[in-house]
N, C-alpha and C positions, 0 to 999 in steps of 0.2 A: 701073682708070680713071685713077688719079693718075700712071701712067707714060705715059699717052697724050699725045702732043704736042698733039692737038686740045683736050683738056681744059685744058691750060695756055694754049693760044692763046685759047680762049674766055674764060678768067679774065682774061688780059692785056687783052683787048678791053673787058671789063666794067669793070675797074679803070681803064683809060685813059679811058673815058667818065665815070666818077665823078671822075677827076682834073680833067677839063675843067670839069665842073659845079661842083665844090667850089672849084676854083681861081678861076673867074670870080666866084663869090660872095665868096670870101675876099680877093681883091685889090681889091675895090671901093673901099675908102678907105685903102689901104695902098700905100706906094711899092713898085713892082714888084720892084726889086732886094732890098729888105728882105723882101718876101713870099717871094721865092725862098730867101733865107737861112733863114727860119723853116721853110719846107717841107723844106729840105735837112737841117736839124737833126732834124726829126721822122723823116725817112727813116733817118738814121744811128742814132737811138735804136731804132727798130723793127727794123731789120736786125741791129743788134748783139744785141738781145734774142733774135731768131730764131736767129742763128748760135750764140750761147752756149747757148740752151735745147736745141738739137738736136745739140750737140756737133760742129758742123761747122768750128770754128776750127782753123787749122793754123799751124805756126810760119812766121813771115815769111821765115826763111832758106830754107825749102823751096820758095819760089817763084822761078822762073827770071827772070833779068834781062829777057829778051824779053817775058815775061808782064807784068812790072812796067811796061815801056815802053808796051805796048798798053793796059794798064789805066789808066795815067796819061793817055794820049791819049784814051781813051774817056771818062774822067772829065772832062777839059777840054771835049770835045765835048758831053757831057751838060750840063755847067754852062752853057755858052754857049747851048745849045738851050733850057734852062729859062729863062735870062734873056730870050731873045727871045720865048719862049712867054708868059711873064708880062707882058712889055711889050705883046704883041699883045692880051692879054685886057683 
């Protein structure tokens, strides 16, 4: 079941729905940009714990330059998307 794309797609949709609900409630009396920063810090801590606990970390030098470029661009796009999203809330 956990190897099925449908399983992960349904989980993604459920967590996205919770993100919208919790985000709307959390940003109520907080500056949108600061709320985004706090949310991002939580994401970093949770993902770091998952990667370390599951042994999925890999040496940074093993990642190709092209991958770094697109991960950087994806990160910038994600950050800008989150800023816009929280301002919209």
